[in-house]
C-alpha positions, 0 to 999 in steps of 0.5 A: 372077902374072897369068893369060897371054893364053890363060887370060884367053881360057878364063877368058871362055869358062868365065865366059860373060864378054866378055874385056874384063870378065876382063882388068879384074879383078886376082886374088891369087896364090892366086886365079890358082892356083885359076883355073889349076887349074880351067882345066886340068880345063876343058880335059880335059873341055870337049868330053867329053859322057860321063855315066856314073853308077854308084858313081862319077859320071862326068857332065862337064855337071855338073863344067863347071857346077861349074867355072864357078860356082867361077870366076865366084865367084873373079872376083867375078862373080854365078853367072849371066851376063847373056848368060844371064839377059838384061838386066832382070827377069823376072817368072814368070806367076801361074798359078792352082792348084786 
């Protein structure tokens, strides 16, 4: 069973990829279930910016990053989208160390 149209839009939001990229990728049934589970969690924490630490860590930003990495991997995408890294390569400046 493929993702619904709403799930495809949410997957595009999670992965930071255009909707057409998500729609062009075929997933197995197991992958669809895994993405649907992550979408449910994503929807619960999407707009929550809670960060409580102690014995239990409730850092929702870290959870969103983990979901993004996991869903990108399921779709066979690189860890970071071109939107984040930009096109082409990036060279770090050569800074002398004393």
